[in-house]
C-alpha positions as CSV (number, residue, x, y, z in Angstrom):
1,X,-200.9,-57.8,-27.6
2,X,-199.7,-58.2,-31.2
3,X,-196.4,-56.4,-30.7
4,X,-195.3,-58.7,-27.8
5,X,-197.1,-61.8,-29.2
6,X,-198.8,-62.1,-25.7
7,X,-202.5,-62.9,-25.7
8,X,-202.8,-61.7,-22.1
9,X,-201.4,-58.3,-22.9
10,X,-204.7,-56.4,-22.6
11,X,-204.5,-52.8,-21.6
12,X,-205.6,-53.3,-18.0
13,X,-203.1,-56.2,-17.5
14,X,-200.3,-54.3,-19.0
15,X,-201.0,-51.3,-16.8
16,X,-201.2,-53.6,-13.7
17,X,-197.9,-55.2,-14.6
18,X,-196.2,-51.9,-15.1
19,X,-197.5,-50.5,-11.8
20,X,-196.4,-53.7,-10.0
21,X,-192.9,-53.5,-11.4
22,X,-192.6,-49.8,-10.7
23,X,-193.9,-50.2,-7.1
24,X,-192.3,-53.6,-6.6
25,X,-195.6,-55.1,-5.2
26,X,-198.7,-56.8,-6.4
27,X,-200.8,-54.9,-3.9
28,X,-202.0,-51.7,-5.6
29,X,-204.3,-50.6,-2.8
30,X,-203.2,-46.9,-3.0
31,X,-203.7,-46.8,-6.8
32,X,-206.5,-46.2,-9.2
33,X,-207.3,-47.7,-12.6
34,X,-209.3,-46.1,-15.4
35,X,-210.5,-48.0,-18.5
36,X,-212.8,-46.8,-21.3
37,X,-214.7,-50.1,-21.5
38,X,-215.9,-53.0,-19.4
39,X,-212.9,-55.3,-18.8
40,X,-212.9,-59.0,-19.9
41,X,-213.0,-61.7,-17.2
42,X,-209.2,-62.0,-17.1
43,X,-208.7,-58.3,-16.6
44,X,-211.5,-58.2,-14.0
45,X,-209.7,-60.9,-12.0
46,X,-206.4,-59.1,-12.3
47,X,-208.0,-55.8,-11.1
48,X,-209.6,-57.6,-8.2
49,X,-206.4,-59.3,-7.1
50,X,-204.5,-56.1,-7.4
51,X,-206.8,-54.5,-4.8
52,X,-207.2,-51.1,-6.4
53,X,-208.7,-48.5,-4.2
54,X,-210.6,-46.9,-7.2
55,X,-211.5,-48.5,-10.5
56,X,-213.4,-46.4,-13.0
57,X,-214.7,-47.3,-16.4
58,X,-216.8,-45.5,-19.0
59,X,-220.2,-47.2,-18.7
60,X,-223.8,-46.3,-18.1
61,X,-224.9,-46.0,-14.5
62,X,-226.8,-49.3,-14.6
63,X,-223.7,-51.2,-15.6
64,X,-221.6,-49.4,-12.9
65,X,-224.1,-50.2,-10.2
66,X,-224.1,-53.9,-11.3
67,X,-220.3,-54.1,-11.3
68,X,-220.0,-52.4,-7.9
69,X,-222.5,-54.8,-6.4
70,X,-220.5,-57.7,-7.9
71,X,-217.2,-56.5,-6.5
72,X,-218.7,-55.7,-3.1
73,X,-220.1,-59.3,-2.9
74,X,-216.7,-60.7,-3.9
75,X,-215.0,-58.7,-1.1
76,X,-217.6,-59.9,1.4
77,X,-216.9,-63.5,0.3
78,X,-213.1,-62.9,0.6
79,X,-213.5,-61.2,4.0
80,X,-215.7,-64.1,5.3
81,X,-213.2,-66.8,4.0
82,X,-210.3,-65.0,5.6
83,X,-212.0,-64.8,9.0
84,X,-213.4,-68.4,8.8
85,X,-209.8,-69.6,8.7
86,X,-208.9,-68.0,12.1
């Protein structure tokens, strides 16, 4: 963040940008992301939009269960909105 003078250059976002450039796509469905802490809201949104197959972070089990439930709920909402448009 300080080297590039880019306030959005969090570790997760930088990793997503590099993966997208390397693979020439924003859709990272076949990829995994590991972080050692809970991502901020900006990084969480970037992770969700990138469609990672596996996202791991070093947290206690209670926090992991809460995050998985939140992401599953978001995917249900996205699925319902996609099918409601048909």
